[in-house]
C-alpha angles and dihedrals in degrees: 000000000000097000128053089208140336138212134197132194135158108311095353139083126180133184121189123215127211092260091058096256121122143211111229130193121182131178144163099055120146120260123015142270135192128186146065141241149155115256131189118202126182117247135201092272093060089251130111129257107215115206140177111225123198121183123190118172104306096344121095124184125190116194122187118241099184138275119294140174115285110205093160125098113287096250095043124083122184122222138184105209151126121215136175111202134177090221102037103028120218115346130186120190129188113176106307093340119098136180124185135184124201119226110256090231094053117117118259122194110230094180139000110202144172127216118249127212092263092054096255124123128241129187114263110261139153097235100078115137099244109226092002133109091274095051117116119255111272138186127196120209136169114254127198126197125183117212121213091251091059097259113142117217115204114195139163115237122205110201136189129185119242137176139196119213107206140180137172112284091237088062099040092113089058096039088217144147093036136198124193123211117189128198143162123246112216129201118185125207090226142012118295129199143029094309094057111133094013127111088259092054132213127268116288097171142011144147134244131196119252120225123222112289091359118141122230091247093049091051090052091050090050091050089049089060099038111033124082120199 
């Protein structure tokens, strides 16, 4: 038998060889990738696992190419590869050197802002005077979440309104044309969701997209109905 043992989970299959290396096949990720390369990753024996990686659309295959010396720092793994990715653009790697180029149509954030009490927008920063005149506009609403076991969680949600001003990366120097995406930022006064009270912990804060002409409170009520934690 080729494999000592195998495992399978959602979007991932692995098969381990006798030398400790493994064949890995993953699929179903968001976005897309194309390309191939040879990667070397450090293993528990201070050696290097050399692998051939092939990526086609949402499928990635890693094939072992033997165990080699690993003189590089423990957390650094060289690779000789070329990849085209929806998220990361075009990337060339040679050993520990890497050069990447963003797609000209990729989104670039020109500004990330929060709404103030007078309706104006200020850049997001951590030096706001909480509760003072320079504090962002906030609303506090009750929030109810029903766990699968029937337990009802009653929380108070403090929300602010935020927006991202974006343009295409090719036009970032001009900052035009622009698109604006608004959302609410939510902070709960206690954990929310199925992991509440566990070592992983429930959700204590998140964000949710605003629809056109939707109020902050209406967006929170919609999230209350739609989002599962």
